[in-house]
N, C-alpha and C positions, 0 to 999 in steps of 0.2 A: 634749203630755206629753213630758217630756225622755227622751232615749235615752242610755244609758250604755254606753260601750265600756271594756273592760279592756285596758291596754297594758302588757306585760311587756318590760323593757329589760335587756339583758345587756351589761355592760362587759367589755372584754378582761381576761383574767386573767393579767396579766404586769406587770413593773415599769413604772411610769410611764404606765400606760394609763388611769388615772382622771383626773377633773377636778373642780375646785371651781366652775366656771362654771355658769351657768344653761342649762338645755336645755328648748326648747319644741317641741311636736309639732302638726301638723295632719294629720288623716286625710282622704284624698281618695277618695270612692266614686263609683259610677255614678250616684248620686242627689244629689250634692252634697258639701260639705266641712264639717268640724268648724271650731269656733272654734280659733284658735291658743291652745293650752293649756300651762301651765307643768308640767313633770314635777318635782314637789316634795312629798316626803314629810317635810320638815323634817330638819334634820341634813345629813350628807354623803350624797348619793345615789349618786354615780358613782365609787365607789372601785374599784380593781382586783378583778375577779371579782364585782361586785355584780350580783344578779338582783333587780330591783325591780318592783313592780306599781303602776300608776297608773289613774286614772279620767279618761275624757274624755267630757264630756256634750255632747249635740246636741239640737237642737230636733226633729229628725225622723230617721228611718232613712236612712242614707247608702247603702244598697243594698250591692253588692259593693265591698269595700275594695280599691282597686287601686294606690294610691300613698300614701306618707306623706312629709310634709316635716319635717325636724328643723332647728331653729334654735339655734345656740350663741351665747350673749350673755355678755359680761364681767359678772362680779359686781364685781371690782376688776381693772382693766386691768393694773395693775402686777404682780398675782399670777395673771394668766391662764395656764392649762395647757391642752395638747391633750387630747383625749379620743378613745379608741379604742372605737367602738361595734361590738360583735360581731354582734348581731341584735336584732330586735324581733318580738313576737308580739301581734296584735290579735285580740281575741275579741269578737264582737258579742253583743248580749243574747239572740239566738237560739242561742248556742253555736257559731256558725261561726267557724272559726280561720284567720287569715291570717298567714303567716310571711314575714319580711322580712330575708333575709341582708344583712349590711352589711360587716362586717370592713374598716372604713375609718376613717381618722383625721379629726377635725374640729379645725381649728386657728384661733385667733383668733376673730373674729366671723364665722360662716360658716352658710350654708344648704345643706342636703344633701337631695336628693330620692332616694327609693328606691321601686322598684316591687315588688309582691307577688312572691315568689320562685319560683313555679311555672315550670319551664323551658319555653321556647316558642321554636320557630323562627319566622321572620317570618310564615309563612303561618298560624300559629295565632292571631295577633293581629287582632282585628276592630275594636276600639274605636279610633277616631281618636286619642284621648288617648294610648293606649299605643303606637300606631305612631309618633306624633310624639316621644314620650319616648325610644324606642330610638335614633332617628336623632339627636336632640340629645345623648344620652349619649356616643355614639362621636364625635361631632364636637367635644365638650368634651375627650374624651381625646386626640384627634388633635392638639388645640392644646397639651397638656401634654406629650405624648410624641412628638417629632419624630425623624426619621432624620438621620444624617449619615454622611459617608464617613470611615472610619478610615484606609484607603489604597485607592488605586485597584486594582480588580481583586480585592477582598476584600469579604466580606459587610458591609453597612451595620450601623451600631450606633446607640445612643441619643445624641441630641444634647445632651450635658451636658459640661461641662469639669472638673467636680469632684463629689465625693460631696454636697457642700452643696446642689447644684442638684437632687438627686434628690427626687421626690415622696415623702412620708412612707410611703405604702403599700408602696414597693419597697425601703425601707431596711432594713438589719439591725435587729433588736430591740435594745434597749438592752443586754441580757445578751450577746447574740452580738457586738455591736460592742465592748463592754468587754473580752471575753475575747480577741477577735482583736487588739485593740490591746495587751493585756498580754503576749500571747504574743510578738508581734513585738518589743516593747520588751525583754522578758526575754532573748531570744536574742542581741540586740545587746550587752546588758550583759555576758552571759556570756562572749561571745567577746572582748570588749574586755579583761575581766579576765584572760582566759587569754593574751592578747597575740597572738591568731591573726589577728584581722580586719585588722590593718595590715601583716602580713608579706607581702612580695611574693617570698619565698624558695620554693624547691622544698622538698618534704618530705624531711627528712633521713632518716627511716625510714618505710616505708609503715605500719608498726604505729601510729606516732603518730596516724594518721587516726582511730584508735579513740578518742582522747581528745576528739575533738569530739562533744558531745552524748552523752557516755558514759552519762548516766542515762536517755536516751530510747531505749535499744536495745530491739528487739523480738526475738522468736524468729526471725522471717524475717531481720532484719538481721544478727543473730549467725550464722545459718546461712551467709549470703552471704559474710560476712567470712572464714569457714573454708573455703568451697567455690568461691570466685569464679574460681579458676584452671582449674577442672575442666571438661572438654568437655561432659560430660553436663548440668551446671548451665547452661552457655552455650547449649545447644540448647533446654533446658527453657524458657528466657526467651522464646522465639519463640511458645511455647504459652500460658504462664501468667504471663508478666511484664507489663511495662507497655504493651507494644505488640504485643498478640497478634493483630493483624489484617494483619500485613505479609507473613507467610510464604505461599507458594503453591506447588502441585505443579509440578514441573519434568518435562516429558515428553521434552524434548530439550535438550542442552546449548547454551546460547546462542553464537552465533558470536564474541561479544566476551568470552567467558569460556572459553577453550579448555582445559578440564580433561580430561585423558586417563585411560585405564585405568591406565597405569603410574603416574601420580601417586597414585591413590587405592586401588591394589590392596591395600596393606597395611592401610589403614583398613577396607576392605570385608571383608577376610579371605578364607580359601579358600572355594571352592565357589560364588562368584557373581562377576559382572562388573558394571561400571557400566552397560552396556546392559541387562543382565537386570534390574538394579534399577530402571532407568528404566521399563522395561516393566511391572514389577510395581507401579509407583506409589509406590515407597519413597524417591524422591528429591525434595527440595524446595529452594526457592531464596528468599533474602531480597535484594531488589534496591533499593539506595538511589539510583536514578538521578535522583530528584527534586532531589537535592543537587547535581547537576552544574551547573556554571556559577554557583552561588551564591557571592557575594563573602564572604570571611571577615572577621571583625571584629577589634577591637583590645582587649586587656585589659591593664591596667596599663601602657599606653603601648606594648605590644609586639604585633606582628602575630601573629594566630592562623592556624590552617590547617584546611581542610576537605577532605573527599574524598567520593566517591560509590561505595562498595564493592559487591561481589557476594559472597554467601556461599552455598555449596552445603552441604546437609545430607542426612542419610541416617537412616532408620528402621532400627534394628538389629533383630536377632532377639529381643533382650531388650526391644524396644518402646521404646528410648530414641532421641530425636532428636539426632544427633551431627554436629558440623561436619566436612566432608570437605575443603573448600578455600576460600580466601578470596583475592579479588583486590581490591586497594584503590582501583582506578580502573575507569572503564567502558571504557577503551581498552587492550587488551592489547599487550604488547610487552616488550622487554628491560628497560625501566625500570618495568614494572609486574608484577613476579613474582607467581606464584600461591603463597600460603603454605599449608603443609600441616601437620597434626599432627605429622608426622615431623620437622619443622624443629626448630632449637634452641629451647630452652625460651622464651627472651625474644623470639625472632623471632615465634613463634606467639602468645605472650601479647599482644605489641604489635599483631599483626594483629587479634586478637579485640578488643582495647581500641578500635582504630579503628572496628570494626564497632559497638561499644557506644556510641562517641562519635556516630557517624552515627544510631543508633538514638535517642539522646538528642534530637537535632535534629528528626527526623521525628516522634517521639513528641510533644515539647513543642509544636512548631508546627502540626502537621497532626492527629495522632490525638487530642491532648488540647485544644489551644486552638481549632483550626478546626472540628473535627468534633463537639465537645461544647459548649464555652463560646459560641463565636461563632454557631453555629446555634441554640443554646438561646436566645440573645438575640433572634435573628430571630423564632423562634416566640413568644417572650414579647411582643415589641413588636406583632407582627401581631395576636395575641390581644387585647391591651389596646386597640389602635387600631381594630379592626374588628368585634369581638364585644361586644354589650351583655351586662350582668351576667345577664340572663334567658336568654341563649342557652345551650342545653345543652352546646354545646362550649366555651363560656367556663367553665362550672361544672365540666367535665371536665378542662380543661387548666390552669386558673389555679393549682391546688395545685402543679403541676409547673414553675411559673415563679418560685417563691418565692426571693427574694434574688438571682436571676440578674443583675439589672441593677446591683445594688450590687456584687457581686463582680467583675463585668466592668468596672465603672468604676474600682474599686481597681486592677485589672490594668492598664487603660490609664493610670493615673496613675503607677504605680511599677514595674510589671514589663515591659510590652511598649512602653513609650514610649522616645523618644530620651533617653539618659542613665539609663534604668532598669536593672533587674537583667539583663534579656536582652541589652541593649545592652552592658553593661560586663563581664558574667561568663560569656558564652557564646561559642562559636566563630563565630557568624554575625553578632552585633551587630544593631542595629536594621535596617539596610538589607537584611542577609541575611535576617532574619526576614520582612520584608515580601515579599522575593522567594520565599521558600518558601511563604508563605501564598498568594501569587498563583498559584504552581504547583499548590498543593493545591486551591485553589478552581476552577481550571480543570479539573482532573481529577476533581472531585466527581461522583459518580453516585448516583442514588436507590438502585439495587440494592445498593451497597456499604454503605448506611446501613441496610439491612434485613438483619439477621443471618442468617436462613436462606439468602437469596440470595447473600450475601457468602461464606458458607462454601462453598456449591456452586461459585461462580464461581472461587474460589481452589483448589478441589480438595482441601480439607482436612477434609471431613466425616467421614472414616474414620481420621483420625489418633488414635492412642492417647494416653491421659493428657492429653487436651486439655480440662481442666476449665472453662476460659473458654467453650469450645463447649458442653459438657454443660449447665452451669449457665445459660449465656445462653439457650439454646433453650428451657429450661423456663420462664424468666421471660418471654421473648418470647411463648410460647404463653399464658401466664397473662394477660399484658397484652392480647393479641389477644382473648381470651375476654371480658375485662372491657369492652374498647372495643366489641366487637360487641354485647354485651348492652345498653350504654347507647345506642349509635347506633339499634339497632333499636326502641327506645322512641319515638323522635322522627322517624325517616325510614322510611316505610313502603314506599317504592319508589324506583327510581332518579330518577323525575321530581322527587320532593320534594327530593333532593340538588341537582339541576340548577337548581331554581327558587329555592334559598336564596340571596338576593342578598348577605347578610352573609358567608356562607360563600365565596361567589364572590370577594368583595373580600379575604377573609383569604388564600386560597390564591394569588391574584394578587400580594399584597404579599410572601408568603413566596418566591414564585418570582422576583420582580423584585429584592428587596432581599437575599435570602439566597443565591440561586443565580445572580443577575445575569442572569436570563432567558436562560440558556444551555440551548438545546434539547438539547445533547449530554449534559446531566446526567440527562435522563429524568425530571426532577422534573416533575410535572403543573402546568399553569398553570390548570387548571380540573378540576372532578370531574364525571364523567358517571354514576357509579353508586355504590351503597351500598358495594359491595365495595372500590372504590378509596379511598373515604373511610376505611373501616375500617383499611386497610392503612397509609395515611399517618398516621393518628392513633396507631396502634400504634408506628410508627417514632418519632414525635415524643416520646411518653411514655418509650419505651425509650431514646432518645438522652439525654434529660434526666435520667434516673435511673440505670438499670443500667449503661449504656454508659460514662457519666461515672465511675461508681464503679470500673469495671474498669480504666480507664486513669488514675485519679487516686489512689485510696486507698492504693496501694502504693508511692507515689513515694519516701517516706523509707525504707521497707523496702528497696528495690532501690537506692537512691542513697546511703544512709548510708555504705556502703563505696565511696568515690568512684571507685575504679579500675573498678568494675563499671558505672559510669553517668556518665563524665566529661563535663563540660559544654563543655570546649574542649580543644585540643591545641596545644602551643606550638612544635612542630617538624613539618616536612612529613612526609607518610607515606614510609616507606622505599623506596628504589628498587632496593635490592639486599638479598640475604639475608646474614646473618652479621654485621650491624652493631649489633644490639640488645644491650643488656645492662641491668642493673638501674639503673645511674646514668643511662643514656640514657632509660630508661623514666620515671624520676622527673622528669627535665628535659622531658619531653614532656607528661605529664598536668598538670592545672591546679595553679597555685601555692597557697600556704596560704590567702591571703585570698579568692581566687576560690572555693576549695573551701568555705570557711566561708559565704561569701555564698549560694552555691547550696544547701548543706545547710540553712541557716537557712530559705530559701524553700520547699524541698521538705518540711521538717518542718511549717512553717506551713500549707501547702496540703493535707497529708495527715493532720494531726493530728485527733483526734475533734473534730467541730464542736460548739460549744455550741448549744442551742436547736434540736435536730435533730428532724425529722419523717421517719421511715422510709417507704420505698415502701409504698404502700397504706393508710397512715394519713391520715385526713382530719378533723382536729379542727374545722376551719372547715367547717360543713355548708352548702355552697352549694346541693346538692340538697335540697329540702324534701319531695319525694314519697317514698312508700315503695317504689315500683318501682326507681328508681335506687339507693336505699339497700340494697335486697336484693343487687343486683349488686356493690356495694362489699363487702358482707359475704362474698359468694362469692369475690371477688378476694382478700380477706384470707385466707380459708381455703385458697385455692390457694397463696398465699405461704407460709403456715404449713406446708403439706405439703412444699413445695420446701425450706424451711429445715430441716425434719427430715431430708430426704434428704441435704442437704449435710452436716449434722452427722454422720450415720452414715458417709458416705463419708469424711470427714475423720478420724473416729475409726479407721476401717479403715486409712487411710494412715499414721496415726501408729503403729499396731501393727506395720505392715510395715517401717517405717524405710527405710534405703537411701540412695543418693546423691542423691536429689531432695528438695525441700522437702516437709515432712510434710503440708501442707494447702494448700487454695486457698479463701480466704475473701472475695475482693474482690466476689463476686456473691451474698453471703450476705444476703438481704433485710433482716433486722433491722439490718444495720450501715451501710446506705447510704440516701441521702435521696431523697425525691420529686423533687428538683430539683437543678440545678447551682447550689450555694450556697456553695462554697468553692473 
């Protein structure tokens, strides 16, 4: 007597996800296989968003359905189209349901095998067929996704030379790709029409900078245009700007930064001294030592200049973080004066601008590129190469890798390559960028990637008005609770973590390819406990989502007014006081075409991305069981609560007004993505 199974097939619900080609299926059970059966209800079956049911008949009961094979066959080869299969559900005559997450493309004439979607670590598989399947799955992926060296001493990356070589699963959707291309082209056209992009002149008037992208201004960029010269805003950026993880508490004045009480007495005011403020924990420092010895680049055929400044800051009685003193090199002496707020207007503005230029390079190369983009690519590749789809940690991490390989390939093609934007329009050029990345990689530590530990190590946990800290800690805790809940479902004790061979290979690859097997990093090369695993996974998800947003989303806001975030400096740092004036300043900051090129890039990278999936949203249901889905729902509720708290805080700040930006929105969960995708 024939046995009939119902098969429901879901096609991706987005542009160009459907196909006119023929699809066949074979069900594989513990008691045998079904015949290869055409999925055909007449007419067009696999259009975008289609949810279609089919019958598969067998001569006998197949037992537990453990695998399915899909076959895509040309109807007309000339008109063949790719097909994105979202998922399949098989229902037996007894009403047993088997779910098969897919979320993959089938191209040309192709066979695709999928296993039933219940999450399992290796120890949970007993069938030889399934044990062999998970081994072959990662072996196939390892041949498709190989490592290569971007530069010696820097994390490894995907071995492709262009976007065309990327696998379809990791490419931008058609919608996102089209929007990205349109935005990039429109900016180039706009600047050409205005006559800016070819001009190698200095800005005649600083106010003219407003004319670039005038219709893209934001509330924050307008605020910065009006307040960029003010010390209170300069200090604020160390807390809630693009690089909020550089500042640290200063408990004693460094010997190479000989700031004295006499220098800062006026800034500190009556009733206190520098030593007293150091003891109270009110003195902080920003040190750009990582830039020392980095070769400067060339823009428009002219040599650019770099320096490695030190900046001392003070928390005032009004709870503002204010700059006290700036030294533009790491070596004190007559030719490296200490600049003070009491100096002439342009001396002080120029000194602060040198700090902002140094911040540009540390932010772009280390805080943004290395610590989010490049590490996210390492986590992505290790996940794809070492964890089969059925592994619970693949299901947990894969949404946080979306589009990362594509955007990083774009970056290596046009931004961080020889002849790219960074090479031609910043103060470090390509060789300098590599040098900064090498230094940053050598200094990478596990604790600095874990927000609570990083804040404690830098001594900044008690800093007031540090919204990056406040919002970040809430999100970190929410991610930690989510990760903990998922991990506890599959790892019952430390031994189960230690015995997971796939997890072992995953962390080994992260350690070797991302952190170059540097023991000094503190990155584990293996996991010995459930607690260690939870902490590391929390760091991975936070890095790929919230941390990236914190250091990426505001790039145009803070950089649209170029003097606040200059990409290069055309004259060396001053060696004496009293020489700066407005004309000298304009001849030091970037030329018109360099400004336009950088602002185009900052706008493109921080504009609202198309095809966005915010943190905590998982439209691709990789987890099929009820228990992990409950943890996803709880995570979403956590994020909703945090979002409400941020909204109320920002409303309160807006009512207060004052000399600081009115809100902090770069860690507002609905506004940033699960992954590094832009």
